[in-house]
LOLO-866717 format. One record per residue: residue number from 1; x, y, z of N, C-alpha, C, O in turn. Coordinates in Angstrom, 2 decimals. Example, Ala and Ser with C-alpha at 12.3 -4.5 7.8 and 13.67 -1.06 7.14 Angstrom:
2
(1 (13.19 -5.69 7.80) (12.30 -4.50 7.80) (13.20 -3.30 7.80) (14.24 -3.32 8.46))
(2 (12.85 -2.25 7.08) (13.67 -1.06 7.14) (12.90 0.03 7.87) (13.41 1.14 8.04))
***
This chain:
152
(1 (-62.16 29.70 -1.07) (-60.74 30.20 -1.42) (-60.20 30.89 0.20) (-61.02 31.22 1.06))
(2 (-58.98 30.99 0.34) (-58.51 31.47 1.51) (-58.02 32.75 1.06) (-57.42 33.05 0.03))
(3 (-58.42 33.46 2.10) (-58.00 35.22 1.54) (-56.60 35.50 2.41) (-56.20 34.85 3.37))
(4 (-56.10 36.45 1.88) (-54.65 36.62 2.16) (-54.55 37.04 3.63) (-53.45 36.95 4.18))
(5 (-55.47 37.42 4.21) (-55.38 37.21 5.79) (-54.94 35.74 6.68) (-54.10 35.60 7.56))
(6 (-55.70 34.92 6.16) (-55.24 33.66 6.72) (-53.74 33.29 6.26) (-52.98 32.82 7.11))
(7 (-53.32 33.47 5.03) (-52.15 32.82 4.59) (-51.12 33.70 5.18) (-49.97 33.25 5.11))
(8 (-51.26 34.84 5.74) (-50.49 35.60 6.33) (-50.24 35.18 7.84) (-49.13 35.24 8.39))
(9 (-51.47 34.72 8.47) (-51.59 33.96 9.84) (-50.60 32.51 9.80) (-49.73 32.22 10.63))
(10 (-50.89 31.93 8.92) (-50.31 30.77 8.75) (-48.90 30.56 8.29) (-48.27 29.54 8.59))
(11 (-48.37 31.62 7.50) (-46.79 32.03 7.28) (-46.03 32.46 8.62) (-44.88 32.10 8.85))
(12 (-46.91 33.40 9.64) (-46.26 33.63 10.67) (-46.24 32.64 11.65) (-45.28 32.60 12.42))
(13 (-47.30 31.71 11.75) (-47.18 30.79 12.76) (-46.03 29.62 12.02) (-44.99 29.42 12.64))
(14 (-46.18 29.18 11.22) (-44.81 28.46 10.37) (-43.41 29.30 10.71) (-42.48 28.59 11.10))
(15 (-43.20 30.54 10.63) (-42.14 30.86 11.08) (-41.77 31.16 12.44) (-40.61 31.37 12.78))
(16 (-42.89 31.17 13.33) (-42.25 31.14 14.70) (-42.46 29.72 15.09) (-42.51 29.55 16.31))
(17 (-42.60 28.53 14.25) (-42.31 27.44 14.95) (-40.94 27.08 15.51) (-39.93 27.49 14.92))
(18 (-40.83 26.29 16.66) (-39.24 26.17 16.85) (-38.93 24.75 16.14) (-37.93 24.63 15.43))
(19 (-39.66 23.90 16.33) (-39.34 22.96 15.42) (-38.49 22.82 14.41) (-37.44 22.19 14.32))
(20 (-39.33 23.76 13.35) (-38.49 24.05 12.00) (-37.15 24.77 12.10) (-36.50 25.10 11.10))
(21 (-36.82 24.97 13.23) (-35.47 25.98 13.43) (-34.50 24.73 13.58) (-33.79 24.15 12.76))
(22 (-34.72 24.51 14.94) (-34.12 23.43 15.57) (-33.74 22.11 14.72) (-32.67 21.53 14.91))
(23 (-34.71 21.66 13.75) (-34.83 20.66 13.09) (-33.58 20.97 11.77) (-32.83 20.14 11.28))
(24 (-33.70 22.55 11.43) (-32.73 22.80 10.35) (-31.31 23.14 11.07) (-30.32 23.03 10.35))
(25 (-31.13 23.53 12.33) (-29.71 23.43 12.89) (-29.42 22.26 13.34) (-28.21 22.05 13.38))
(26 (-30.18 21.31 13.73) (-29.54 20.06 13.82) (-28.82 19.37 12.68) (-27.79 18.72 12.85))
(27 (-29.58 19.59 11.18) (-29.09 18.88 9.88) (-27.98 19.41 9.71) (-26.94 18.75 9.63))
(28 (-28.07 21.11 9.60) (-26.66 21.63 9.48) (-25.56 21.34 10.36) (-24.47 21.26 9.81))
(29 (-25.61 21.13 11.82) (-24.73 20.30 12.63) (-24.16 18.85 11.93) (-22.96 18.69 11.71))
(30 (-25.04 17.95 11.65) (-24.93 17.03 11.10) (-24.29 17.05 9.85) (-23.58 16.04 9.79))
(31 (-24.23 17.53 9.13) (-23.78 18.05 7.80) (-22.41 18.38 8.07) (-21.54 17.67 7.57))
(32 (-22.12 19.29 8.74) (-20.74 19.99 9.26) (-19.84 18.78 9.73) (-18.82 18.48 9.11))
(33 (-20.22 18.17 10.76) (-20.08 17.13 11.37) (-19.43 15.95 10.30) (-18.21 15.94 10.15))
(34 (-20.01 15.27 9.81) (-19.96 14.48 8.73) (-18.92 15.02 7.58) (-18.15 14.22 7.05))
(35 (-18.92 16.28 7.26) (-17.63 16.77 6.58) (-16.66 16.76 7.12) (-15.76 16.30 6.41))
(36 (-16.29 17.14 8.33) (-15.00 16.92 9.25) (-14.44 15.66 9.36) (-13.24 15.50 9.11))
(37 (-15.31 14.53 9.77) (-14.96 13.24 9.91) (-14.40 13.01 8.65) (-13.22 12.65 8.65))
(38 (-15.06 13.16 7.37) (-14.74 12.54 6.42) (-13.36 13.10 5.62) (-12.63 12.41 4.90))
(39 (-13.20 14.50 5.91) (-11.98 14.97 5.29) (-10.82 14.79 6.40) (-9.65 14.98 6.06))
(40 (-11.05 14.53 7.36) (-9.94 13.81 8.17) (-9.57 12.63 8.36) (-8.59 12.28 9.03))
(41 (-10.54 11.75 7.64) (-10.23 10.37 7.32) (-9.26 10.24 5.88) (-8.25 9.58 5.66))
(42 (-10.09 11.22 5.00) (-8.99 11.13 3.76) (-7.70 11.84 4.13) (-6.73 11.40 3.52))
(43 (-7.53 12.50 4.69) (-6.23 13.59 5.20) (-5.26 12.37 5.80) (-4.13 12.24 5.33))
(44 (-5.71 11.51 6.79) (-5.33 10.80 7.69) (-4.63 9.57 6.60) (-3.44 9.26 6.62))
(45 (-5.58 9.02 5.76) (-4.91 8.03 4.74) (-3.99 8.41 3.74) (-3.22 7.53 3.36))
(46 (-3.88 9.88 3.07) (-2.81 10.44 2.09) (-1.90 10.46 2.88) (-0.82 10.44 2.29))
(47 (-1.78 10.50 4.36) (-0.56 10.93 5.18) (0.04 9.60 5.56) (1.27 9.52 5.57))
(48 (-0.69 8.54 5.88) (0.10 7.45 5.78) (0.59 6.75 4.58) (1.56 6.00 4.63))
(49 (-0.25 7.06 3.22) (0.41 6.48 2.08) (1.75 7.00 1.97) (2.73 6.28 1.79))
(50 (1.81 8.62 2.11) (3.01 9.11 1.87) (4.21 8.74 2.84) (5.38 8.91 2.49))
(51 (3.82 8.22 4.11) (4.89 7.80 4.95) (5.61 6.67 4.26) (6.81 6.55 4.00))
(52 (4.26 5.64 3.96) (5.09 4.22 3.36) (5.77 4.64 1.87) (6.57 3.82 1.41))
(53 (5.54 5.69 1.21) (6.09 5.83 0.26) (7.66 6.29 0.68) (8.58 5.64 0.18))
(54 (7.91 7.20 1.42) (8.83 7.63 1.97) (9.86 6.33 2.81) (11.09 6.43 2.81))
(55 (9.22 5.31 3.39) (9.77 4.63 4.11) (10.73 3.98 3.13) (11.94 3.98 3.34))
(56 (9.98 3.25 1.68) (10.09 2.55 0.77) (11.67 3.33 0.32) (12.84 2.93 0.38))
(57 (11.12 4.44 -0.07) (12.09 4.76 -1.02) (13.43 5.31 0.09) (14.42 5.67 -0.55))
(58 (13.57 5.40 1.37) (14.77 5.26 2.16) (15.49 3.68 2.34) (16.68 3.40 2.48))
(59 (14.34 2.84 2.26) (14.99 1.25 2.30) (15.98 1.16 1.18) (17.16 0.80 1.17))
(60 (15.14 1.61 0.19) (15.76 1.67 -1.52) (16.97 2.31 -1.31) (17.98 1.67 -1.58))
(61 (17.08 3.53 -0.84) (18.20 4.54 -0.96) (19.36 3.63 -0.10) (20.53 3.45 -0.44))
(62 (18.77 3.16 0.98) (19.99 2.24 1.93) (20.58 1.16 1.61) (21.77 0.89 1.78))
(63 (19.48 0.31 1.00) (20.32 -0.55 0.05) (21.17 -0.34 -1.33) (22.05 -1.14 -1.63))
(64 (20.92 0.52 -1.97) (21.55 1.11 -2.96) (23.16 1.39 -2.40) (24.27 1.03 -2.80))
(65 (22.67 2.20 -1.28) (24.19 2.67 -0.86) (25.28 1.13 -0.52) (26.41 0.87 -0.93))
(66 (24.39 0.38 0.37) (25.32 -1.04 0.72) (25.57 -1.80 -0.28) (26.44 -2.66 -0.17))
(67 (24.86 -1.64 -1.43) (25.43 -2.16 -2.80) (26.49 -1.64 -3.22) (27.49 -2.33 -3.44))
(68 (26.46 -0.46 -3.40) (27.85 0.35 -3.76) (29.14 0.10 -3.00) (30.27 -0.03 -3.46))
(69 (28.69 0.06 -1.59) (30.09 0.02 -0.55) (30.20 -1.56 -0.75) (31.40 -1.83 -0.72))
(70 (29.54 -2.58 -0.92) (29.92 -3.99 -0.83) (31.19 -4.05 -2.22) (32.15 -4.82 -2.11))
(71 (31.03 -3.26 -3.35) (31.68 -3.23 -4.44) (31.85 -4.68 -5.09) (30.92 -5.48 -5.03))
(72 (33.26 -5.05 -5.83) (32.76 -5.84 -6.78) (32.43 -5.42 -8.32) (32.09 -4.27 -8.60))
(73 (32.55 -6.31 -9.16) (31.89 -5.68 -10.57) (30.92 -6.86 -11.66) (30.20 -6.75 -12.66))
(74 (31.47 -8.10 -10.66) (30.61 -9.25 -10.98) (28.99 -9.11 -10.81) (28.52 -8.66 -9.76))
(75 (28.36 -9.41 -11.63) (26.77 -9.20 -11.48) (26.48 -10.94 -10.85) (26.70 -12.06 -11.32))
(76 (25.99 -10.49 -9.76) (25.81 -12.07 -8.85) (24.38 -11.81 -7.98) (23.90 -10.81 -7.44))
(77 (23.94 -13.24 -8.11) (22.95 -13.28 -6.97) (23.62 -13.92 -5.79) (23.91 -15.11 -5.94))
(78 (23.89 -13.43 -4.78) (24.56 -13.75 -3.61) (23.64 -14.88 -3.02) (24.16 -15.96 -2.77))
(79 (22.50 -14.71 -2.82) (21.79 -15.63 -1.70) (20.32 -15.64 -2.45) (19.82 -14.70 -3.06))
(80 (19.79 -16.92 -2.23) (18.24 -17.01 -2.38) (17.58 -17.95 -1.83) (17.91 -19.11 -2.05))
(81 (16.64 -17.68 -1.10) (16.15 -18.95 -0.20) (14.63 -18.36 0.41) (14.27 -17.19 0.52))
(82 (14.01 -19.40 0.69) (12.49 -19.35 0.90) (12.33 -20.06 1.92) (13.23 -20.81 2.27))
(83 (11.10 -19.97 2.64) (10.42 -21.04 3.59) (10.02 -22.17 2.75) (8.99 -22.11 2.07))
(84 (10.86 -23.31 2.77) (10.66 -24.53 2.34) (9.52 -24.79 2.27) (9.16 -24.87 1.09))
(85 (8.57 -25.00 3.14) (7.16 -25.54 2.79) (6.15 -24.77 3.79) (6.43 -24.42 4.94))
(86 (5.04 -24.62 3.17) (4.04 -24.07 4.25) (2.69 -24.76 4.18) (2.51 -25.71 3.41))
(87 (1.92 -24.37 4.82) (0.55 -25.01 4.96) (-0.36 -24.04 4.02) (-0.41 -22.81 3.99))
(88 (-1.15 -25.14 3.16) (-2.34 -24.34 2.60) (-2.91 -23.04 3.46) (-3.23 -23.17 4.64))
(89 (-3.03 -21.66 2.71) (-3.82 -20.82 3.13) (-2.29 -19.86 4.30) (-2.39 -18.75 4.84))
(90 (-1.52 -20.46 4.32) (-0.53 -19.86 5.22) (0.53 -19.21 4.56) (0.56 -19.46 3.35))
(91 (1.40 -18.46 4.96) (2.39 -17.29 4.24) (3.50 -17.56 4.61) (3.62 -18.00 5.75))
(92 (4.93 -17.38 3.61) (6.03 -17.61 3.95) (6.96 -16.43 3.56) (6.47 -15.32 3.37))
(93 (8.27 -16.67 3.43) (8.90 -15.29 3.07) (10.25 -15.99 1.97) (10.83 -17.08 2.05))
(94 (10.42 -14.92 1.04) (11.35 -15.39 0.11) (12.50 -14.27 0.24) (12.27 -13.06 0.17))
(95 (13.83 -14.87 0.45) (14.82 -13.58 0.62) (15.83 -13.86 -0.43) (16.02 -14.96 -0.95))
(96 (16.59 -12.50 -0.76) (17.38 -12.91 -1.55) (18.51 -11.69 -1.41) (18.21 -10.77 -0.65))
(97 (19.71 -11.65 -2.07) (20.51 -10.49 -2.20) (21.28 -10.44 -3.73) (21.55 -11.45 -4.38))
(98 (21.45 -9.61 -3.99) (22.14 -9.33 -5.32) (23.41 -8.60 -5.16) (23.61 -7.97 -4.12))
(99 (24.25 -8.62 -6.05) (25.61 -7.83 -6.04) (25.57 -7.03 -7.67) (25.28 -7.65 -8.70))
(100 (25.88 -5.71 -7.62) (25.81 -5.21 -8.92) (25.16 -5.14 -9.87) (25.72 -4.99 -10.96))
(101 (23.55 -5.25 -9.78) (22.38 -5.42 -10.54) (22.11 -3.92 -10.29) (22.42 -3.20 -9.34))
(102 (21.26 -3.62 -11.69) (20.45 -2.41 -11.82) (18.86 -2.84 -12.02) (18.00 -1.96 -12.13))
(103 (18.63 -3.82 -12.04) (17.33 -4.38 -11.57) (16.83 -5.92 -11.42) (17.36 -6.73 -12.18))
(104 (16.12 -6.26 -10.76) (15.53 -7.56 -10.39) (14.30 -7.75 -10.39) (13.48 -6.94 -9.96))
(105 (14.00 -9.09 -10.97) (12.38 -9.51 -11.38) (12.08 -10.60 -10.70) (12.98 -11.45 -10.67))
(106 (11.02 -10.88 -10.10) (10.92 -12.24 -8.85) (9.42 -12.67 -9.78) (8.38 -12.00 -9.82))
(107 (9.66 -13.82 -10.39) (8.28 -14.39 -10.93) (7.78 -15.77 -10.19) (8.62 -16.43 -9.57))
(108 (6.82 -16.08 -10.24) (5.85 -15.05 -10.16) (5.94 -14.27 -9.05) (6.42 -14.70 -8.01))
(109 (5.39 -12.86 -9.22) (5.37 -11.59 -8.49) (4.89 -11.88 -7.23) (3.89 -12.57 -7.07))
(110 (5.61 -11.33 -6.18) (5.33 -11.78 -4.85) (5.37 -10.59 -3.86) (5.26 -10.66 -2.63))
(111 (5.53 -9.47 -4.61) (5.52 -7.77 -4.00) (6.50 -7.07 -4.65) (7.22 -7.60 -5.51))
(112 (6.59 -5.89 -4.31) (7.38 -5.13 -5.01) (9.01 -5.53 -4.33) (9.33 -5.63 -3.15))
(113 (9.71 -5.67 -5.40) (11.52 -6.04 -5.41) (12.41 -4.83 -6.21) (12.01 -4.15 -7.16))
(114 (13.71 -4.78 -5.57) (14.86 -4.09 -6.26) (15.67 -4.51 -5.73) (15.54 -5.12 -4.67))
(115 (16.98 -4.26 -6.44) (18.47 -4.69 -5.75) (18.71 -4.11 -4.80) (18.59 -2.90 -4.59))
(116 (19.25 -5.32 -3.79) (19.49 -5.19 -2.63) (20.11 -6.21 -2.26) (19.80 -7.29 -2.78))
(117 (21.30 -6.17 -1.14) (22.11 -6.90 -0.66) (21.13 -8.05 0.15) (21.57 -9.20 0.26))
(118 (19.94 -7.74 0.65) (19.34 -8.45 1.85) (17.86 -8.21 1.65) (17.53 -7.40 2.52))
(119 (16.82 -8.54 0.91) (15.53 -8.05 1.13) (14.79 -9.47 1.07) (15.06 -10.43 0.35))
(120 (13.67 -9.33 2.16) (12.91 -10.39 2.17) (11.02 -9.80 1.81) (10.60 -8.77 2.33))
(121 (10.19 -10.62 0.95) (9.15 -10.33 0.64) (8.25 -11.44 1.16) (8.66 -12.60 1.08))
(122 (7.05 -11.19 1.68) (5.87 -12.15 1.83) (5.55 -12.88 0.69) (5.74 -12.16 -0.30))
(123 (5.23 -13.74 0.44) (4.86 -15.14 -0.31) (3.49 -15.76 0.30) (3.23 -16.05 1.47))
(124 (2.83 -15.85 -0.69) (1.44 -16.69 -0.34) (1.13 -17.67 -1.29) (0.06 -17.56 -1.89))
(125 (1.95 -18.69 -1.54) (1.40 -19.70 -2.69) (0.11 -20.38 -2.15) (-0.21 -20.60 -0.98))
(126 (-0.43 -20.59 -3.08) (-1.66 -21.66 -3.03) (-1.38 -23.24 -3.60) (-2.22 -24.10 -3.34))
(127 (-0.32 -23.53 -4.29) (-0.02 -24.54 -4.40) (1.75 -24.71 -4.64) (2.31 -23.62 -4.82))
(128 (2.36 -25.53 -4.66) (3.96 -25.90 -4.51) (4.22 -24.85 -6.13) (3.62 -24.92 -7.20))
(129 (5.18 -24.08 -5.77) (5.73 -23.09 -6.57) (7.09 -23.09 -6.84) (7.89 -23.51 -6.01))
(130 (7.43 -22.64 -7.97) (8.99 -22.35 -7.93) (8.86 -21.02 -8.25) (7.87 -20.59 -8.84))
(131 (9.79 -20.32 -7.89) (10.13 -18.71 -7.69) (11.28 -18.74 -8.66) (12.06 -19.69 -8.71))
(132 (11.38 -17.47 -9.58) (12.56 -17.32 -10.03) (13.04 -16.10 -10.28) (12.41 -15.37 -11.04))
(133 (14.23 -15.66 -9.69) (15.08 -14.48 -9.40) (15.75 -14.05 -10.50) (16.72 -14.77 -10.73))
(134 (15.56 -12.75 -11.62) (16.37 -12.41 -12.51) (16.75 -11.51 -12.20) (15.94 -10.62 -11.94))
(135 (18.51 -11.20 -12.05) (18.75 -9.80 -11.82) (19.81 -9.30 -13.22) (20.63 -10.02 -13.80))
(136 (19.58 -8.30 -13.42) (20.38 -7.33 -14.66) (21.16 -6.36 -14.20) (20.89 -5.49 -13.36))
(137 (22.21 -6.58 -14.83) (23.62 -5.89 -14.69) (23.00 -4.38 -15.74) (22.06 -4.18 -16.51))
(138 (24.24 -3.52 -15.15) (24.25 -2.15 -16.08) (24.32 -2.64 -17.68) (23.81 -1.88 -18.49))
(139 (24.79 -3.58 -18.05) (25.73 -3.94 -19.40) (24.57 -4.72 -19.96) (24.74 -4.92 -21.16))
(140 (23.43 -5.24 -19.47) (22.21 -5.82 -20.03) (22.27 -7.39 -19.51) (21.25 -8.07 -19.35))
(141 (23.59 -7.85 -19.28) (23.74 -9.26 -18.75) (22.79 -9.50 -17.65) (22.47 -8.60 -16.86))
(142 (22.21 -11.01 -17.58) (21.29 -11.34 -16.65) (21.73 -12.42 -15.87) (22.73 -12.90 -16.41))
(143 (21.50 -12.92 -15.03) (21.63 -13.58 -13.81) (20.26 -14.67 -13.53) (19.19 -14.06 -13.52))
(144 (20.18 -15.76 -13.38) (18.66 -16.38 -12.65) (19.03 -17.63 -11.65) (19.93 -18.44 -11.83))
(145 (18.17 -17.59 -10.62) (18.03 -18.37 -9.91) (16.70 -19.01 -9.30) (15.80 -18.17 -9.38))
(146 (16.33 -19.99 -8.81) (15.25 -20.48 -8.99) (15.24 -21.32 -7.58) (16.20 -22.04 -7.28))
(147 (13.86 -21.14 -6.59) (13.54 -21.66 -5.61) (12.26 -22.30 -5.43) (11.21 -21.73 -5.70))
(148 (12.32 -23.45 -4.99) (10.68 -24.11 -4.83) (10.10 -24.03 -3.31) (10.77 -24.46 -2.37))
(149 (9.16 -23.61 -3.18) (7.95 -23.50 -1.70) (7.13 -24.62 -2.11) (6.44 -24.61 -3.13))
(150 (7.22 -25.66 -1.24) (6.06 -26.59 -1.44) (4.67 -26.26 -0.43) (4.53 -25.60 0.60))
(151 (3.99 -26.87 -1.08) (2.40 -26.27 -0.30) (1.73 -27.96 0.28) (1.34 -28.93 -0.36))
(152 (1.83 -27.73 1.49) (0.99 -28.95 2.08) (-0.42 -28.92 2.54) (-0.95 -29.95 2.97))
***
């Protein structure tokens, strides 16, 4: 059996061991550095998301103001066109303009759309696809138009 004197000597040796303190210090520094880097990454990501939302909202407001300035009282799809042909795996664009619409819907959905006098969205069809744009006015009336994109 070990006596109390031997235990106190081994405890003193352990408490005077510089490897123990330096290892503990290095672990604390590594944990703190990891925490700082992770929190900065999360904060940067949240900032980018907020900026993207603000840009989309400003664009939406700008488009709404332009729609109001264009005037007229008829609900209409003024233009609808797309890249007529894309190669498999490539992307194209679909553009449209509407007048006096309260909402628009694009099927199949190719991104977020809203009433605009000129808005383009990226499309990535995997096969020849017919896109349908439907605009709805404040009175509930709708108008639709179609455009086909051929995939080679």
